[in-house]
Rosetta silent file (secondary structure, phi, psi, omega in degrees, C-alpha in Angstrom):
SEQUENCE: MADIRLASACVRTADVNPNRQELDNLVTPGDIITSDTGFMRGHGTYMEDDRLHASVAGVVDRVNKLICVRPLKTRYHGEVGDVVVGRIIEVGQRRWKVDTHSKLDSILMLSSVNLPGGELRRRSEEDEKMMRHYLKEGDLISAEVQSLFMDGSLSLHTRSLKYGKLGQGTLVTVSPSLVKRRKTHFHNLPCGATIILGNNGYIWIAPISGEENEDSAGGGYEQNLEPVSRIDREVICRMRNCVLALSQNKMMLFDTSILYTYENSLKFSVSFSFF
SCORE:     score description
SCORE:     0.000 S_00000001
   1 L     0.000  133.356 -176.322   42.506  -33.071  -10.474 S_00000001
   2 L   -69.558  141.258  178.557   39.906  -30.328  -10.170 S_00000001
   3 L   -92.489  104.706 -176.968   37.208  -30.752   -7.530 S_00000001
   4 L  -106.525  127.210  179.498   33.916  -30.210   -9.357 S_00000001
   5 L  -127.364  145.086  177.648   30.662  -30.111   -7.393 S_00000001
   6 L   -75.596  141.159  178.756   27.110  -29.589   -8.551 S_00000001
   7 H   -65.800  -29.666 -179.191   25.411  -26.425   -7.342 S_00000001
   8 H   -68.800  -19.577 -179.941   22.256  -28.432   -6.606 S_00000001
   9 H   -80.904  -10.261 -179.017   24.204  -30.483   -4.053 S_00000001
  10 L   -83.193  126.318  179.719   24.891  -27.390   -1.976 S_00000001
  11 L   -97.335  117.393  178.109   22.444  -26.964    0.909 S_00000001
  12 L   -85.546  138.725  176.941   21.717  -23.344    1.747 S_00000001
  13 E  -127.870  149.098  175.148   20.900  -22.503    5.324 S_00000001
  14 L  -128.746   71.843 -173.956   19.604  -19.352    6.935 S_00000001
  15 L   -61.117  134.838 -179.765   20.306  -20.112   10.598 S_00000001
  16 L   -88.129  125.951  176.569   18.248  -18.050   12.995 S_00000001
  17 L   -93.858  112.941 -175.948   20.212  -16.323   15.715 S_00000001
  18 L   -62.500  -21.539 -177.713   17.950  -16.050   18.781 S_00000001
  19 L   -79.221  -11.610 -179.455   19.901  -13.023   20.045 S_00000001
  20 L   -86.324  133.994  178.831   18.939  -10.910   17.019 S_00000001
  21 L   -81.489  -33.641 -178.499   15.831   -8.755   17.384 S_00000001
  22 L  -122.670  131.753 -179.562   15.380   -8.201   13.645 S_00000001
  23 L  -110.869  126.803  178.196   15.952  -10.852   11.000 S_00000001
  24 L  -122.187   34.133  179.050   16.670   -9.855    7.431 S_00000001
  25 L   -76.540  127.151  178.487   17.559  -13.319    6.110 S_00000001
  26 E   -96.114  125.975 -177.153   16.392  -13.806    2.544 S_00000001
  27 E  -127.528  159.527  175.500   15.306  -17.364    1.769 S_00000001
  28 L  -120.839  164.666 -178.328   13.900  -19.263   -1.202 S_00000001
  29 L   -55.775  130.339  179.620   11.594  -22.328   -1.198 S_00000001
  30 L    97.607  -15.349  179.703   13.348  -25.355    0.284 S_00000001
  31 L   -65.403  144.016  176.589   16.011  -23.430    2.206 S_00000001
  32 E   -82.459  121.015  178.803   16.721  -24.626    5.740 S_00000001
  33 E   -83.922  -48.937  178.393   15.854  -21.875    8.195 S_00000001
  34 E  -160.072  154.165  175.065   16.951  -23.642   11.379 S_00000001
  35 L  -105.654    4.098  178.160   17.506  -27.119   12.783 S_00000001
  36 L   -76.529  121.888 -177.653   16.625  -26.036   16.327 S_00000001
  37 L   -80.856    1.502 -179.054   13.468  -27.888   17.380 S_00000001
  38 L   -82.796   -5.378 -179.010   12.630  -25.254   19.979 S_00000001
  39 L   -96.098  152.301  176.991   10.993  -22.942   17.429 S_00000001
  40 E   -96.297  147.538 -178.198    7.363  -23.051   16.309 S_00000001
  41 E   -83.663  129.667  177.879    6.386  -23.231   12.645 S_00000001
  42 L  -114.469 -166.079  179.898    4.607  -20.176   11.225 S_00000001
  43 L   -62.326  141.355  177.037    3.273  -19.090    7.838 S_00000001
  44 L    81.182   15.819 -179.573    5.569  -19.801    4.904 S_00000001
  45 E  -136.651  163.311  173.909    7.416  -22.688    6.584 S_00000001
  46 E  -152.952  155.249 -178.775    7.197  -26.479    6.888 S_00000001
  47 E   -98.417  137.483  175.966    8.965  -29.181    8.924 S_00000001
  48 E  -154.425  124.342 -179.332   11.000  -31.956    7.311 S_00000001
  49 L    55.947   42.731  178.065   13.539  -34.242    9.009 S_00000001
  50 L    60.438   25.066  175.906   13.306  -32.158   12.209 S_00000001
  51 E  -128.612  144.827 -177.936   14.400  -29.063   10.313 S_00000001
  52 E   -91.929  121.883 -178.047   12.381  -25.968    9.507 S_00000001
  53 E  -111.936  156.660  174.422   12.268  -25.150    5.776 S_00000001
  54 E   -88.752  135.677  177.901   10.938  -22.160    3.854 S_00000001
  55 L  -102.050   -9.519  178.288    7.982  -22.822    1.554 S_00000001
  56 L  -136.342  163.085  174.777    8.000  -19.373   -0.101 S_00000001
  57 L   -86.632  126.821 -179.085   10.605  -16.829   -1.166 S_00000001
  58 E   176.073 -157.952 -176.048   10.808  -13.986    1.302 S_00000001
  59 E  -109.836  135.708 -179.319   12.257  -12.586    4.507 S_00000001
  60 E   -77.297  128.322  175.398   12.487  -14.545    7.757 S_00000001
  61 E  -118.830  139.826  177.640   10.590  -12.993   10.674 S_00000001
  62 E  -129.836  128.054  173.326   10.810  -14.201   14.271 S_00000001
  63 E  -121.187  105.105 -174.177    8.503  -13.267   17.125 S_00000001
  64 L    57.057 -112.757 -179.019    9.772  -14.946   20.302 S_00000001
  65 L  -101.727    6.455 -179.834    9.733  -18.661   19.373 S_00000001
  66 E   -98.184  127.682  179.592    7.528  -18.297   16.294 S_00000001
  67 E  -117.578  130.356  175.715    9.261  -18.227   12.897 S_00000001
  68 E  -138.959  165.214  178.873    7.496  -17.286    9.678 S_00000001
  69 E  -116.807  121.668  179.135    8.528  -16.188    6.192 S_00000001
  70 E   -88.490  113.801 -176.765    7.077  -12.955    4.818 S_00000001
  71 E   -62.146  147.584  178.374    6.678  -13.352    1.018 S_00000001
  72 L   -77.282  -28.274 -179.112    8.263  -10.726   -1.206 S_00000001
  73 L  -131.761  113.082 -177.272    5.317  -10.726   -3.604 S_00000001
  74 L  -159.524  171.920  173.193    1.839  -11.215   -2.235 S_00000001
  75 L   -69.586  161.189 -175.185   -1.544   -9.622   -1.834 S_00000001
  76 E   -71.466  128.677  172.761   -1.810   -6.819    0.685 S_00000001
  77 L  -109.523  109.190 -173.153   -2.121   -7.843    4.344 S_00000001
  78 L   -75.229  154.328  173.170   -3.370   -4.808    6.226 S_00000001
  79 L  -130.943  152.504 -179.156   -2.310   -3.591    9.636 S_00000001
  80 L   -61.305  130.294 -179.490   -4.012   -1.102   11.919 S_00000001
  81 L    97.513   -6.769  179.212   -2.878    2.423   11.074 S_00000001
  82 L   -68.147  142.228  172.458   -1.946    1.710    7.447 S_00000001
  83 E   -91.776  127.565 -177.578   -2.709    4.401    4.878 S_00000001
  84 E  -129.823  154.551  170.485   -4.473    2.910    1.853 S_00000001
  85 E  -114.995  130.541 -176.464   -5.875    4.083   -1.458 S_00000001
  86 E  -141.638  169.979  179.768   -8.971    2.231   -2.617 S_00000001
  87 E  -121.930  130.951  178.064  -11.840    2.234   -5.081 S_00000001
  88 E   -67.529  126.192 -179.388  -15.516    2.040   -4.123 S_00000001
  89 E  -116.330  -14.884 -179.612  -17.017   -1.081   -5.722 S_00000001
  90 E  -160.772  140.041  174.368  -20.382   -1.347   -3.954 S_00000001
  91 E  -107.459  116.755 -177.123  -22.740    0.784   -1.874 S_00000001
  92 L  -114.047 -157.453 -179.111  -24.532   -1.330    0.730 S_00000001
  93 L   -81.777  104.901  179.589  -26.579   -0.898    3.883 S_00000001
  94 L    59.922   26.005  178.686  -24.727    1.693    5.974 S_00000001
  95 E  -159.297  155.814  172.717  -21.414    0.609    4.439 S_00000001
  96 E  -115.498  143.282  170.234  -19.285    0.805    1.309 S_00000001
  97 E   -94.789  134.244 -173.486  -17.222   -2.038   -0.120 S_00000001
  98 E  -126.920  132.894  173.056  -13.737   -0.909   -1.144 S_00000001
  99 E   -83.864  114.727 -179.349  -11.126   -2.597   -3.336 S_00000001
 100 L  -120.059   23.525  176.520   -7.815   -2.196   -1.486 S_00000001
 101 L    66.741   22.581  178.695   -5.681   -4.739   -3.388 S_00000001
 102 E  -107.522  179.542 -176.928   -6.123   -7.270   -0.563 S_00000001
 103 L   -65.575  -36.202 -178.867   -7.518  -10.809   -0.524 S_00000001
 104 L  -121.723  155.798  176.861  -10.962   -9.637    0.581 S_00000001
 105 L   -66.116  141.906  177.982  -12.908   -6.458   -0.034 S_00000001
 106 E   -87.879  161.568 -176.124  -12.511   -3.840    2.682 S_00000001
 107 E  -119.300  131.050  172.348  -15.421   -2.202    4.507 S_00000001
 108 E  -117.393  109.084 -177.508  -15.992    1.517    5.089 S_00000001
 109 E   -78.151  152.089  177.154  -18.861    2.014    7.526 S_00000001
 110 E   -61.862  -32.514  179.092  -21.133    5.052    7.363 S_00000001
 111 E   -75.105   -6.495 -177.216  -20.242    5.757   10.993 S_00000001
 112 E  -104.231   13.684  179.038  -16.529    5.875   10.051 S_00000001
 113 E  -120.674  159.771  174.736  -16.723    8.872    7.695 S_00000001
 114 L   -78.177  140.191  172.999  -17.017   12.614    8.244 S_00000001
 115 L   -81.902  151.012  177.454  -20.375   14.185    7.577 S_00000001
 116 H   -54.757  132.629 -177.134  -20.464   17.226    5.270 S_00000001
 117 H    87.679   -2.464  179.147  -19.597   20.313    7.294 S_00000001
 118 H    72.822   25.263 -179.620  -17.794   18.215    9.914 S_00000001
 119 L   -65.376  142.755  176.531  -20.942   17.598   11.981 S_00000001
 120 L  -113.068   98.703 -179.336  -20.560   15.313   14.992 S_00000001
 121 L  -159.854  170.297  177.732  -23.829   13.418   15.488 S_00000001
 122 L   -69.834  144.888  179.215  -25.391   10.000   15.095 S_00000001
 123 L   -76.177  134.188 -177.090  -26.010    8.850   11.528 S_00000001
 124 L  -107.872 -179.484  177.110  -29.685    8.895   10.594 S_00000001
 125 H   -65.310  -31.731  177.372  -31.780    7.312    7.853 S_00000001
 126 H   -64.118  -38.725  176.593  -31.358   10.491    5.811 S_00000001
 127 H   -64.155  -37.946  178.912  -27.582   10.017    5.916 S_00000001
 128 H   -66.078  -36.213  177.898  -28.040    6.432    4.713 S_00000001
 129 H   -69.194  -25.700 -177.848  -30.150    7.647    1.793 S_00000001
 130 L   -92.059    7.044 -175.132  -27.403   10.146    0.885 S_00000001
 131 H   -58.686  -43.790 -178.945  -24.612    7.548    0.863 S_00000001
 132 H   -69.474  -21.931  174.764  -24.410    7.378   -2.923 S_00000001
 133 H   -72.799  -33.479  177.922  -24.265   11.179   -2.985 S_00000001
 134 H   -74.023  -58.832 -178.077  -21.187   11.047   -0.750 S_00000001
 135 L  -138.157  131.338  179.151  -19.365    8.131   -2.406 S_00000001
 136 L  -125.130  174.144 -178.581  -20.504    6.040   -5.359 S_00000001
 137 L   -58.611  134.082  179.009  -19.119    3.120   -7.351 S_00000001
 138 L    97.452  -15.928 -179.986  -15.844    3.954   -9.076 S_00000001
 139 L   -70.358  140.630  174.321  -14.789    6.748   -6.710 S_00000001
 140 E   -96.446  138.464 -179.660  -11.213    6.638   -5.462 S_00000001
 141 E  -134.747  158.137  167.262  -10.603    7.390   -1.790 S_00000001
 142 E  -110.415  140.310 -175.184   -7.742    7.575    0.664 S_00000001
 143 E  -152.538  177.850  178.396   -8.378    6.036    4.078 S_00000001
 144 E  -126.447  143.524  178.791   -6.764    4.489    7.127 S_00000001
 145 E   -74.293  119.770 -178.717   -7.095    0.938    8.430 S_00000001
 146 E   -90.544  -41.814 -179.619   -9.103    1.113   11.641 S_00000001
 147 E  -162.680  172.703  178.098   -9.314   -2.583   12.527 S_00000001
 148 E  -118.274  135.398  175.773   -9.282   -6.103   11.117 S_00000001
 149 L   -79.201  170.596 -177.097  -12.265   -8.444   11.044 S_00000001
 150 L   -63.726  -30.526 -179.364  -12.005  -12.106   12.038 S_00000001
 151 L   -84.695    1.045  178.742  -11.870  -13.218    8.381 S_00000001
 152 L    96.816   -7.910  177.516   -8.937  -10.889    7.645 S_00000001
 153 L   -72.543  160.485 -171.815  -10.889   -8.170    5.832 S_00000001
 154 E  -103.442  143.279  171.390  -10.162   -4.555    6.716 S_00000001
 155 E  -106.537  123.388 -174.549  -12.330   -1.937    8.373 S_00000001
 156 E  -106.071  163.990  170.990  -11.470    1.565    7.132 S_00000001
 157 E  -146.748  153.946  178.487  -12.171    5.089    8.325 S_00000001
 158 E  -131.085   40.122 -174.151  -11.854    8.577    6.804 S_00000001
 159 L   -71.646  -24.463  176.352  -12.470   10.689    9.907 S_00000001
 160 L   -82.172  146.869 -177.843   -9.464   12.930    9.291 S_00000001
 161 L   -70.988  -12.325  176.425   -9.873   15.682    6.685 S_00000001
 162 L   -77.397  -15.002  175.717   -6.707   14.518    4.914 S_00000001
 163 L   -96.494  169.762  177.338   -8.638   11.396    3.901 S_00000001
 164 E   132.964 -160.330 -176.900  -11.649   11.205    1.607 S_00000001
 165 E   -71.370  139.790  179.336  -12.524   11.305   -2.080 S_00000001
 166 L   -97.128  145.889 -177.149   -9.663   11.853   -4.526 S_00000001
 167 L   -93.803 -124.005 -177.442   -9.961   14.267   -7.433 S_00000001
 168 L   -89.421  137.838 -179.085   -7.970   14.427  -10.652 S_00000001
 169 L   168.148 -160.983  179.999   -4.764   12.468  -10.949 S_00000001
 170 E  -135.644  145.951 -179.283   -3.440    9.052  -11.882 S_00000001
 171 E  -107.352  129.848  178.747   -3.353    5.731  -10.037 S_00000001
 172 E  -117.957  133.079 -179.758   -0.268    3.494  -10.177 S_00000001
 173 E  -107.781  125.101  178.260   -0.334   -0.103   -8.934 S_00000001
 174 L  -131.536  176.553  176.565    2.847   -1.659   -7.524 S_00000001
 175 L   -71.925  132.425 -179.748    3.686   -4.530   -5.200 S_00000001
 176 H   -58.561  -26.804 -178.857    2.767   -3.648   -1.580 S_00000001
 177 H   -70.083  -15.242 -179.480    6.135   -4.976   -0.397 S_00000001
 178 H   -87.977  -12.429 -179.511    7.915   -2.171   -2.288 S_00000001
 179 E   -85.539  116.161 -177.306    6.170    0.652   -0.398 S_00000001
 180 L   -76.310  134.150  178.971    8.368    1.629    2.527 S_00000001
 181 L   -75.149  123.061  179.951    6.582    2.217    5.807 S_00000001
 182 L  -129.066  173.896  179.062    7.101    5.801    6.941 S_00000001
 183 L   -66.450  -37.088  177.233    5.638    8.165    9.509 S_00000001
 184 L  -131.086  145.685  179.314    3.645    9.927    6.789 S_00000001
 185 L  -117.785    7.802  174.828    2.526    8.710    3.378 S_00000001
 186 E  -106.705  122.462 -175.703    1.180   12.050    2.097 S_00000001
 187 E  -134.485  130.539  168.737    3.850   14.128    0.354 S_00000001
 188 E  -100.825  104.273 -174.236    3.784   17.453   -1.478 S_00000001
 189 E   -83.262  149.268 -177.986    6.930   17.238   -3.593 S_00000001
 190 L   -65.489  -12.061  179.357    8.822   20.371   -4.721 S_00000001
 191 L   -76.689   -8.871  177.027    8.370   19.373   -8.366 S_00000001
 192 L   105.502   18.535  179.555    4.719   20.437   -8.151 S_00000001
 193 E  -131.665  151.728  173.729    2.910   17.158   -7.509 S_00000001
 194 E  -109.624  143.410 -175.493    1.363   15.505   -4.488 S_00000001
 195 E  -135.531  137.188  175.148    1.690   11.769   -3.967 S_00000001
 196 E  -114.062  114.685 -178.850   -0.060    9.321   -1.651 S_00000001
 197 E   -94.251   92.193 -179.647    1.960    6.159   -1.082 S_00000001
 198 L   -70.262  134.746  177.302   -0.656    3.613   -0.057 S_00000001
 199 L   -62.869  -16.366 -179.337    0.649    0.716    2.002 S_00000001
 200 L   -88.065    5.271  177.735   -1.561   -1.515   -0.147 S_00000001
 201 L    92.658   -1.219  174.306    0.461   -0.810   -3.317 S_00000001
 202 E   -94.802  121.212 -177.770   -1.926    1.788   -4.787 S_00000001
 203 E  -115.514  127.901 -177.418   -0.088    5.072   -5.379 S_00000001
 204 E  -108.848  126.702  179.531   -1.998    8.247   -6.184 S_00000001
 205 E  -121.012  128.743 -176.612   -0.284   11.120   -8.036 S_00000001
 206 E  -148.504  160.481  176.477   -2.065   14.452   -8.500 S_00000001
 207 E   -71.993  148.883  177.016   -1.230   18.137   -9.012 S_00000001
 208 L   -74.643  131.191  178.684   -0.810   20.302   -5.917 S_00000001
 209 L  -146.974  179.849 -179.340   -3.781   22.605   -5.410 S_00000001
 210 L   -90.463   43.635 -177.239   -5.627   24.387   -2.638 S_00000001
 211 H   -71.285  -24.173 -174.412   -8.005   21.497   -2.003 S_00000001
 212 H   -60.235  -43.622 -178.032   -7.255   21.396    1.714 S_00000001
 213 H   -71.541  -33.539 -178.465   -9.161   24.564    2.474 S_00000001
 214 H   -73.305  -38.478 -175.322  -12.038   23.665    0.197 S_00000001
 215 H   -73.212  -19.239 -179.875  -12.467   20.118    1.496 S_00000001
 216 H   -62.568  -29.128  178.627  -12.716   21.248    5.122 S_00000001
 217 H   -86.624  -24.638 -177.834  -16.234   22.499    4.382 S_00000001
 218 H   -95.379   -0.978  178.436  -17.226   19.492    2.273 S_00000001
 219 L    71.823   18.187  179.680  -16.071   16.822    4.702 S_00000001
 220 L    87.303   15.019 -179.027  -13.690   15.293    2.159 S_00000001
 221 L  -109.039   -7.900 -177.805  -16.336   14.642   -0.513 S_00000001
 222 L   -84.514  136.699  178.506  -15.705   17.598   -2.821 S_00000001
 223 L  -108.633  137.774  174.985  -13.654   16.982   -5.979 S_00000001
 224 L   -87.650  107.522 -176.698  -11.545   19.610   -7.699 S_00000001
 225 L  -106.396   22.884  176.690  -12.508   19.261  -11.370 S_00000001
 226 L   -67.866  147.532  179.335  -10.637   22.300  -12.663 S_00000001
 227 L   -58.624  138.195  178.976   -8.666   21.693  -15.892 S_00000001
 228 L   -91.435  128.834 -177.180   -5.116   20.469  -15.267 S_00000001
 229 L   -67.656  162.406 -179.202   -2.469   22.458  -17.108 S_00000001
 230 H   -64.705  -35.650  179.622   -0.091   20.826  -19.557 S_00000001
 231 H   -63.549  -44.187  178.987    2.875   21.491  -17.241 S_00000001
 232 H   -64.904  -39.070  178.498    1.150   19.675  -14.366 S_00000001
 233 H   -64.249  -37.534  177.965    0.223   16.771  -16.639 S_00000001
 234 H   -65.088  -40.831  178.363    3.844   16.472  -17.744 S_00000001
 235 H   -63.263  -43.406 -179.451    4.993   16.398  -14.104 S_00000001
 236 H   -64.407  -44.201  179.799    2.414   13.721  -13.246 S_00000001
 237 H   -63.761  -41.442 -179.838    3.345   11.566  -16.265 S_00000001
 238 H   -65.976  -41.943  179.697    7.055   11.827  -15.514 S_00000001
 239 H   -66.815  -37.251  176.536    6.529   10.921  -11.861 S_00000001
 240 H   -60.682  -44.263  178.909    4.341    7.978  -12.851 S_00000001
 241 H   -64.924  -34.278  177.733    7.100    6.664  -15.108 S_00000001
 242 H   -65.602  -42.040  178.448    9.615    7.114  -12.280 S_00000001
 243 H   -63.680  -42.939  179.233    7.445    5.051   -9.928 S_00000001
 244 H   -65.845  -37.456  178.625    7.056    2.305  -12.546 S_00000001
 245 H   -64.887  -43.136  177.388   10.818    2.291  -13.224 S_00000001
 246 H   -64.479  -38.846 -179.213   11.581    1.888   -9.517 S_00000001
 247 H   -66.875  -42.514 -179.345    8.948   -0.833   -9.235 S_00000001
 248 H   -65.979  -26.904  178.379   10.267   -2.818  -12.207 S_00000001
 249 L   -97.139   12.635  175.084   13.759   -2.734  -10.692 S_00000001
 250 L    58.301   39.700  176.813   12.452   -3.818   -7.255 S_00000001
 251 L   -96.599  144.987 -179.736   13.511   -0.593   -5.557 S_00000001
 252 L   -67.186  141.211 -176.608   11.816    0.608   -2.383 S_00000001
 253 E  -105.773  117.327  171.288    9.312    3.409   -2.927 S_00000001
 254 L  -153.540  175.454 -169.709    9.300    6.427   -0.617 S_00000001
 255 H   -59.231  -40.439 -177.027    9.400   10.189   -1.083 S_00000001
 256 H   -68.611  -45.259 -178.736   13.208   10.504   -1.292 S_00000001
 257 H   -64.563  -38.993  179.496   13.750    7.687   -3.801 S_00000001
 258 H   -68.371  -40.382 -179.290   10.948    8.972   -6.044 S_00000001
 259 H   -67.235  -41.354  177.287   12.221   12.559   -5.898 S_00000001
 260 H   -62.635  -42.199  178.499   15.816   11.529   -6.733 S_00000001
 261 H   -64.073  -40.318  179.032   14.568    9.463   -9.664 S_00000001
 262 H   -63.259  -44.549 -179.368   12.443   12.369  -10.882 S_00000001
 263 H   -64.674  -37.213  178.527   15.383   14.806  -10.728 S_00000001
 264 H   -72.442  -20.882 -179.769   17.623   12.396  -12.643 S_00000001
 265 H   -83.710   -8.648 -176.346   14.952   11.978  -15.320 S_00000001
 266 L   -67.071  -18.698  178.850   14.847   15.702  -16.124 S_00000001
 267 L   -76.518   -7.727  176.682   17.715   15.311  -18.590 S_00000001
 268 L  -104.331  135.037 -179.216   15.360   13.292  -20.794 S_00000001
 269 L   -82.718  158.543  179.546   12.721   15.125  -22.802 S_00000001
 270 L  -107.890  129.040  178.330    9.068   14.119  -22.904 S_00000001
 271 L  -103.206  135.647 -179.466    7.380   13.576  -26.254 S_00000001
 272 L  -106.091  139.837  176.303    3.637   14.125  -26.589 S_00000001
 273 L  -117.742  125.462 -179.972    1.414   12.277  -29.028 S_00000001
 274 L  -108.404  133.610 -177.786   -1.898   13.828  -29.994 S_00000001
 275 L  -109.878    0.000    0.000   -4.660   11.686  -31.478 S_00000001
């Protein structure tokens, strides 16, 4: 007689091995992470019957005796040193509010930006009056996470000339968990486009131009508004579709994966619709 068992009766476990430095156990809500009572409960877990269970779907992380589950799909949780792409949503008193795809709006202080011409001096009242001239509502910027406030909001800075206001291009929004952490997130790809892979899930794609030399004099506030050729627009559109295809299939996004996808897409033609 065949032995038939219900799948719901099977208890999945993701036992934590204390000797492992990195844990890549994938769990779903209700899975037993460990029955060892020597571990502390962290985010994404709960205790039941002296066993630690996962409350969200994600990857198990362990720091010493603390166990938490990092969700696969969530809002962006910033870390110091992260490269982000954001949009200015408010100009306040000596600060800008920036949408960075996180739970709370991020803050860019006037003291955390380069002055035009690269001047190194204290910010004055005249600089505060010129804030909207530097960055206004709706502007897209690239920045770096400088620190975290007590409430979890991010403090940004754009002191390096590679950061600042973004010009012409397209913005693609993906899940932050799909952006692979690398040493650099600014890439000039051989196909003729530059891409900024923001750790917050905002990806900026633009044509390669000589903006670096021009922005050094403007402190990162000058925008290149020259007309974009049809060839560059086709490259940008194709790369955008490649990023969306990788995102929909839950593939990690970094320069190599995007470039391979772009090269494989060249066998398909692009159709233009004019209105």
